[in-house]
DRENTORSE-859478 format. One record per residue (C-alpha): x, y, z; residue in one letter. Coordinates in steps of 0.05 Angstrom, whole numbers, plus 5000, padded with zeros to 4 digits. Layout:
XYZa ...
//
This chain:
126811396213m 128111896269t 122912386298a 125013116301e 124213546362p 117013716376g 114014396363c 107614716349g 105115066285p 108815656263r 109716096200g 103016416216m 100516806156r 094317226138v 093217306065g 100217046053g 103317596098r 106617546168v 103118006220a 100418456168p 097919146187l 092419446147g 089218836112v 083218856070p 076518726106g 074918106068t 075117436099a 082617276099p 086016646085h 089816406148l 095415886139s 101415626178w 106215026175s 108814506224v 116314316224p 115813836280g 116513176241g 112612556265a 110912856334e 104713196310i 098912766298d 096212986229p 089812606239d 087713026292r 087713646252g 088414346274f 084114816319q 084015536299v 082016066350s 080916836334v 079617346385a 079418096393a 085118086449s 091517666463r 088717496530q 082317196502a 085616766448v 090816506498e 085916346551s 081216056499d 075316476526r 070917006492d 073016796423l 070717166363a 071016536319w 074115846323a 074315226277t 077914606264t 080914376197c 084913796173a 090114176129r 094714746150p 090215266125w 083015566127t 078716156112v 076316586167y 068916556172a 067416956233g 064017586246p 065218106189p 071518486199l 071019256200a 075819836195s 081619856247r 079319136277d 085418806307r 085018066314r 089517586352y 089616836330w 093616186342r 093215456321v 093214876364t 095214166342a 095913526380t 102313106390d 102412346389r 101312306460s 094912686457g 097613356486r 096014016453p 101514426423v 099915096403s 103015646358s 105416326384a 099816866381t 099717236318a 095917866302a 092918236242f 089618926236e 084519166182v 085919796145g 080820316126l 075419946090t 069820496079d 070221136046p 066921436106g 073121276146d 077121816113w 076922526141s 083122676098a 082122936028t 086622895968w 091823475961i 097423665913s 102324245904a 102024835855p 104724645786v 111124995767p 110925435705t 114625135646y 115724445677r 118523915633r 121023215639e 128223415660s 125523935710w 119323775745d 120423915818p 117523395866c 112423695916p 114223755986y 108523766036l 108323896110r 103624026167h 104424156241e 099523956291f 099123846364d 097623216406v 095923226481d 096722506498e 099721936458v 096021296448g 095720736394a 097321136333a 096820976262r 098221346196v 094021176136y 096721436072a 096621335998s 098321735935a 096721825862l 104421755845g 109421545896l 110321825961y 115321806022r 112722006088l 116122266155w 113422406225l 117822856261n 123622656217g 122921926227v 121321596158e 115121176162l 116220896092t 123520686100a 121119946093d 115320116044a 118620345981l 115120565918y 108620645955r 102420575945p 105220115887g 102120025817w 095019885807t 090220125751d 088720795782y 082620835743r 080120255788t 083420285853r 089320535892v 091720195955y 093420536025h 098620356072q 098020316146t 103820546191f 104720436266d 107021116283c 107121096361g 114621096369a 115221736331a 109422116359l 110222536422r 106223006465p 106023726440g 107823976372r 108723476316n 110223486238t 108023036181l 112223146122a 111722826052a 115222835984v 111322625921l 113922365855a 110422195789n 111421465793g 107121005752w 101221515755y 104222105722a 111121875697g 113621465638r 110020815633l 111320175592g 111420285518l 107920965518l 111821535484r 109922075534e 108822095609p 102222215649g 098021645626f 093221645687y 094622355709g 099022965701d 101323115774r 101622695840p 097222795899a 097622545971l 092122266018l 094222156092a 090822126159q 093922036227l 089721716282e 090321606358i 086221076384d 081921116325g 080821866326r 083922266267p 088222836294v 091623026230a 089322966161s 091223206088t 087023836072g 086924536093a 092724796133g 098224366093w 103724776061r 107324615993a 114324745971g 120524415935h 127324195951g 132923785923a 129023315880l 128623695811q 125823115770a 125022355781t 121921805739d 121721065746l 124720965674l 128721575659r 132321685726g 133122265776e 136122925784s 137723255850q 140423935869d 142323885942l 143424645945r 135924705943q 134324226002e 131424596056p 134424436123p 130024166177g 123424186135w 120923526166r 121423786237l 116724216280a 118824956281g 121024996207f 119325696175d 114625496116d 112026196109a 115126236041g 111525616017w 105025605982a 098525316012p 097424615985a 091924545932e 085724075936p 087023585883f 082323685825a 083123035786g 078922415791v 080621985849t 079421225848p 076920805909p 082320715964v 082820035990e 088019716041p 094119406010q 093618666006p 100718495987h 107718606020d 111119256001p 117819295964i 123619346012t 131119366009t 134218685999y 142118715998q 147519225991v 152819025939h 159819355939t 162219645873g 168619385842r 172219865797l 172519615728v 176320185693h 178120915700e 177321225632h 182921745626a 178622355606r 171622035622g 167921635674p 169721075725a 166020455713v 163919985770f 161619255773d 156819035829f 157418295814g 150018185804q 144418385755n 139818725804l 134019215810v 134919815858g 139520405857w 146720665871t 149620985933k 155721405918l 160021645974t 165222165949t 168422835953r 165623235895c 167223815850l 161724315868p 161724625799s 160723945766v 154123595755e 155722875773l 152522355728i 151121595742v 148821155688r 146620435694h 146319835653g 146719055651e 152818955605i 158919325585l 161419525517t 167819285491p 170619955509e 168619805581r 163020305583l 155720155603v 151719875548y 145320265542r 142220115474d 137619545498n 134720055550l 131520415492r 127721045525g 129320815597a 135521275607f 137021005676q 141121635688e 141621985754d 144822695763r 146923065824f 149123775841v 152323855910v 153024545951p 160424385968d 166323875962a 163423436016g 164522846026p 157422686003h 153122066002q 148922075941l 142921635927a 136321745892t 129621725924s 124521495873f 127321205812t 128720445799m 134220165754h 135819465727g 143319425722f 149919045744r 154819615724y 154820385737a 158820905700e 160021525738v 162122185704w 164722775742g 168422475801l 174422835827p 181122575810s 187722505851q 191322805786l 186623415771p 189523595704h 191522865681h 187822195672h 182621995721l 184921675784t 179921605837l 180921875909l 182121355958p 175721495996d 170921445937t 166420835939s 159820645907i 154820085931e 148419845896a 142419745938v 137819155914s 130219125927v 125118595934t 117518525937g 118417785962l 120217826031p 119617066049s 124916626009p 122615896017v 127015455971g 134215315949e 137514845903f 144814625896s 148714035869c 155613795848s 156014195783d 157414935805e 154315185741h 147814855752l 148015135823t 149115815796r 143615745745l 138815615802a 141016255836a 140316625772n 133016365770v 131916625837a 134717295824w 130917385761t 124217285798v 126517715852r 128118275803d 121718225762n 116318095818f 115818825838l 108619025843e 107018655778v 110718065747a 114818435697t 117818215633d 124218565649c 126219145696p 130919555656q 128019765589r 122220205574d 117319685583e 117019375654r 110119105643l 106118545678g 105818065620w 101417495639l 104316985597g 111117075624d 108217035695a 103916425683g 110316055654a 115116255714i 110116215773a 111015465788p 118415565788t 117916225833a 113615845882a 119415365899y 123816005915h 119016475947f 112316535982d 108816845924v 102016785949s 100517515971a 104217795909f 100117345860l 093517485891a 094318195880k 097218125810f 091517635793a 086518165812r 090418665766d 089418175712a 081818135726a 081818905724d 084018875649t 077718505629q 074218815569g 066718865551p 066318145519d 070417795573g 077317845539e 083417905583i 089318325560r 096718145550n 099118505616y 096518825674a 095219375690p 093019485619a 095320075584i 096020195506p 097119825465p 094819225506a 088319535523s 086119605453t 085218875435r 084518175467p 091017865497g 094417325456a 093316585475p 097816395533g 098517095556w 090917245573s 090916495598d 096016685647g 090316965688f 087816295697i 094815995711r 095916485768l 089616365803v 090315585796h 097115605828l 094416025883l 089215525898v 093314895887q 099815115921r 097015555976y 089615395983g 087616085971d 080115995961l 078116735973p 081916975912t 079116415871a 071716595896e 073017325884r 075517255814l 071516625792f 066417025751a 071717385715s 075316735696m 068416445670v 067117075629r 074116995595f 073316295573l 066216405552d 069416965509h 074716455479v 068915965468d 064116425432r 070016605383a 072015925374n 066015435378p 069214865342a 074914855397g 080615075357l 083115725380r 084016155314v 079616785328n 080417345381e 087917195388v 090717895390g 097417915371a 098217155373d 105217125401f 105316345401g 111516005430d 114816725431w 122416735432l 123316025405s 129215875356l 128115665282p 128514895274e 129414975193r 131815525148d 127716075116g 123316265176l 122216995189e 121317305257p 114217395285h 109617785238p 109618515257g 115118485307y 121118355261a 124718945295y 125318515358t 128517945324g 123617495362a 121516865329y 115016435342s 116315805306t 110615345323t 104415415286p 100115865331t 093715465325a 097014905357i 100015295416v 093615685420d 088815095429t 093314755478a 092515385523h 085015355514s 084914635537y 089214765596r 085415375620s 078614975616f 081714385655v 084914865705q 078515295720l 074714615727a 079114415779q 078315105813i 070715015809a 071514355840a 075814635896w 070515195910l 065314655913g 061814885846r 061014175820d 055814315766r 060614845737e 066514385745a 063313885704a 061214335648r 068414595642l 071213905644a 066313665587d 068614275548r 075714115558a 074513445532a 071513695468e 077414175455i 082113585468r 078413215416a 078613725366a 086013855379y 087713135368r 083713105306a 087113745275a 094013595299f 096312845296p 102612975330l 103712295355a 103311975286t 107712475255g 101712795217g 103913495227v 109213715177a 111614315211d 111414035282a 116514315332t 119614145395q 114714605433a 108714265397a 110613615423y 112813835494a 106514225505q 101913675482a 104513205530v 106013715588g 098813955583y 095813255578g 093013315511l 096512665492l 097212115543t 099211395547g 102011085485a 101011765450e 105012115498a 110311645494q 110611695418e 110612485423a 116412495473a 120412035427d 118812485368r 120913075412l 127812765430r 128612645353a 126813375336a 132013615388i 137313155362e 136113395290r 138014125308v 142713925368g 139614355421h 132914625453v 129215105410t 123215255453t 120815935476g 116416175533i 111015665527h 115015065509g 121215125555v 117614935617e 115314265587h 121314005549v 125613735601l 120013445645p 116813105587v 123312775566l 124812545637c 117712285650a 118111835585h 125011455587g 129512005565h 131712245632a 139512195614d 137812595548f 134113105590a 140013205636l 145013215579e 141013815553l 140914145619l 148114115623l 149814305558r 154814885554r 154715125481q 150115625451l 144015565459p 143215305529s 142215545602w 149115405622l 151915795563y 148616405597m 152316215661v 158916135624d 158316845595q 157817085667g 150417165671a 147317275738t 140317295718t 136316925660i 136817255589w 130917385549e 133817085488k 137816445480w 143016805438d 142517465474g 150317515472i 153717045417r 160616735427p 163617245390d 161317805438g 155818095390t 148918185412l 142417885382a 139118545377t 138819245414a 131419315405e 129318735452m 134918415489n 133818385565s 138918005607f 133917955667n 128017615642h 123417065671c 121116635616a 127116165601l 127716085675g 121615625679a 127115085680v 127815235751g 121914785770r 125514205736f 131514285785l 127014205843f 122113665818e 127013225774h 133813365794v 133213415869a 126413015867g 121813455905i 114613525872d 110213885922a 104714085870t 099413705910e 101913765981t 097414336005t 091213975991w 093113215997t 099413226040g 102812805983e 109912965964i 112212615900t 119912445900v 122212235830r 129412415823a 133112325762a 139612085795y 144012285738s 150511985735a 153212645709a 152212925779l 155412705845g 149912995887w 144113455888a 139713745945r 133814215952a 130114486009a 123014756004y 119215076063d 112314896033s 105615136061p 105514436096a 112214516128g 119914426108p 121313926057i 128213696045g 131613235993s 138713065989s 141912525948w 148912315930r 152511715897w 156211215944a 159410735897g 154410405855d 148010625896v 144611265913v 143511465984e 137411945988h 136212316051e 128812626057l 125613026106r 118013026110i 113713526150p 108413276202a 102513426154t 105413066094a 107912406067y 112412216011a 111411775951t 118011605930v 118411295860r 124610945831a 127111065760p 125410485713a 129709855732g 131610125798a 129409875869r 128710305933l 130410066002v 128510436068a 127110216137a 125709516120g 121409726061q 123509555987g 121009615921g 120010085860a 115310525899e 115310725975l 110811106019r 114211496075l 110911876134g 113112486172p 120412566193g 127312396168r 129011836123h 134611506085t 132711176022v 138210725986t 137010645909v 139910055877h 140109835804g 142710495776l 148210585723v 153710855765a 158211455743p 
//
């Protein structure tokens, strides 16, 4: 073992965010990590110091609050935080020689937490006569004001709808897209905080904004008409210097219109650049022809500081020409299924409306396939004033696509077949709501490496404000069951703490009068009309449990604990005998599973989707009840609510007993048992010991009968880990590496760059499973990604945040030459890399200073490291080489 170079704590986060501006005023969760290997003494703990100035915290004098803690996180418990408070903080550890080692000083600032902080009022623009979805011009709003001296300047802003904001022509929202994000606007809306000092100047200044309907007034989910929350957008903005408002929305603002003729998140955007007023964002623009902005007459929700990171741009992807259709469009491939927009650079035909259509796959005729988009047209239109060249990009819409089909481009041969001009080019701009990637996986099988990348892209594309089911069709809803299934995998790829804390609160907002939680959050019809299905409503518990277990986020758990208890009380009242058969909503079961026998029909009421749910729903639903009671009991224990923890644990035991009596899976007593039934029963701990082994054996037999995995959303996360943990590791790897339909690598072989919604989304003959519900960018089947980290590479960091333990339990498959994974965990960076060397495996491990590794050998194998040997080793911080003997070599 060799020690790494010493260094202090780093990766300082407040509520899961780096140096956040405008956080809520509630006690924040403070976290950090230590990469310095064995040089930090973990037994000495950490000292956390918080002060009102950088000088105070660095001199360790006049501190506002200080504490010591054993793990690399704590909850602020100092004086209450008020609006505009700025705090500086740092963390000090002790190295092995007893010397203090400190982090760099970090800072955070509180937003506006009290309604009395706002001098601004909500404003909107006059509504155009005869507006319609295809012509609904975006409001342009502007206001000029004078400033004598420039100090510390902030803009606090929000909208009902979406907004972009400029100060003196400098866009403040350039790195904060689609703001203020999506919440249930009947409950709350978030405001953003911008440091605008660099754009502010003495003398005349101009604030300018464009509004769009967005989630508030545009198309939303499965609804057949726009305007669920309201019929027009509104703006709230306040510029302060040294805490003093100097410009606020209200009287004196002017309203007009420009190039944006219509825009919608689902349908697309229409621009007429001939109508863009030059210089309207700058001082001196003549707005005499504009109308006064109007006070917003609608109901306005409470305004709170944004608790999570905004959506930002991620990458730019160059379009590759696929085909020039002689009398039609040019079609481009960006090489990646993504979420964002296209940016077209070209000369134009001024008399022609240029059209850009977006989609995930192509038709056999090499046109963009659009049938699976349903009502999400994903179509943008541009009219230009002259031949250009022009750079054309949208402002507010959002598309899920890999391909673009562009109509109306000029041709080198104006009267013959389309031949693009040499200076015509197109790019796709992808976006992300997860700014901190933390993990990566690779191995000797390039297809498996691609699968891991596909999982990461799928999470990135769907974790945008809410954890959506898919980012392209007319749905894009925060389905809690999908989120609960993918979240443990997502946490290995990204820091999802701030995102999931926000989304879990959205889930709590869906709670009905009897405690029921809806299928998706925010809740809109039809989900808001009945209880959520088991597994979907339980996703609320899954997300909060992950936040506490993986990140130590006790503030979120404390804030939402009463809601979680109300939810399980609702489940219990409806199902006093323990079996979950009542108040089950749409009762989706193991949605998207495949039939294991002939004669089965798609899920009742949803035949148009072509989706099956083949496991008896009472089996799946009761397992979810058990898991939710177990997880909430653990959350209660973490919160120090011991009496409640005991009550919940006792009820979980009763539900388990009822389940085992009703569903004797281990003895073969369930005639229509499925792969999902066996995998979930063992994965959730309903069956243990010899019963779990018997169920795992039956799981393998069930797979061998049909020749492939059939599990859907709630079985897929269990099937391979259960096999691997019960003596069937080689079989699990065989299933993982399978290339035929249905399998994960079949998707890769078909050119997928994200995870499909359905195992058979595209069949070998090129036909599609269905057009009604067939996303090629869907999280659920991507839950296998956790298996890649924990069982293929061997990193299981589930308990690391609380106990420091990393479980290393790699499968060491002879089908792979090597595998490696890196995970920048909340405790620090963890690394695992193994490869075959003749008839042994050499396994390199990296353990952070605040952790230790328990390394477990496969059955019959022996581990050797630094003089130790055996079937299990405990290794401390630093870098280690473990040699594994007794395996069956490739």
